[in-house]
C-alpha positions as CSV (number, residue, x, y, z in Angstrom):
1,M,0.0,0.0,0.0
2,S,2.7,2.5,0.9
3,N,4.6,1.6,-2.3
4,N,1.6,2.7,-4.3
5,I,1.5,6.1,-2.6
6,L,5.3,6.5,-3.0
7,F,5.1,5.8,-6.8
8,S,2.1,8.2,-7.1
9,I,4.0,11.0,-5.4
10,F,7.3,10.5,-7.2
11,P,6.3,12.2,-10.5
12,L,5.1,15.2,-8.5
13,L,8.4,15.4,-6.7
14,T,10.4,15.3,-9.9
15,L,8.2,18.0,-11.4
16,L,8.9,20.2,-8.3
17,F,12.7,19.6,-8.7
18,Y,12.5,20.8,-12.3
19,L,10.2,23.8,-11.5
20,A,12.0,25.0,-8.4
21,P,15.1,26.4,-10.2
22,I,13.0,28.1,-12.8
23,V,10.8,29.8,-10.2
24,F,13.9,30.8,-8.3
25,I,15.5,32.3,-11.4
26,I,12.4,34.3,-12.3
27,W,12.0,35.5,-8.7
28,F,15.7,36.6,-8.7
29,L,15.4,38.4,-12.0
30,L,12.3,40.3,-10.8
31,K,14.0,41.3,-7.6
32,F,17.1,42.4,-9.4
33,L,15.1,44.5,-11.8
34,K,13.2,46.1,-8.9
35,I,16.5,47.0,-7.2
36,Q,17.9,48.4,-10.4
37,K,14.8,50.5,-10.9
38,E,15.1,52.0,-7.4
39,K,18.8,52.8,-8.0
40,N,18.0,54.6,-11.2
41,E,15.3,56.6,-9.5
42,I,17.8,57.6,-6.7
43,L,20.4,58.5,-9.3
44,R,17.9,60.5,-11.3
45,S,16.9,62.5,-8.2
46,I,20.6,63.2,-7.4
47,S,21.1,64.3,-10.9
48,T,18.2,66.8,-10.9
49,K,19.4,68.2,-7.6
50,L,22.9,68.7,-9.0
51,D,21.4,70.4,-12.1
52,K,19.5,72.8,-9.8
53,L,22.6,73.6,-7.9
54,R,24.6,74.4,-11.1
55,N,21.9,76.8,-12.3
């Protein structure tokens, strides 16, 4: 009985092992893009402040 349960769960586990890296890579890329966007906004605000000081 327990062997049947194990064999029925095994394909789901292999699917999770294949999907986990893909999900992690997508999450990492989205997080990286968000951080880069925040950095660009900060740099843009610094640039506008420096432009105002020069004028």
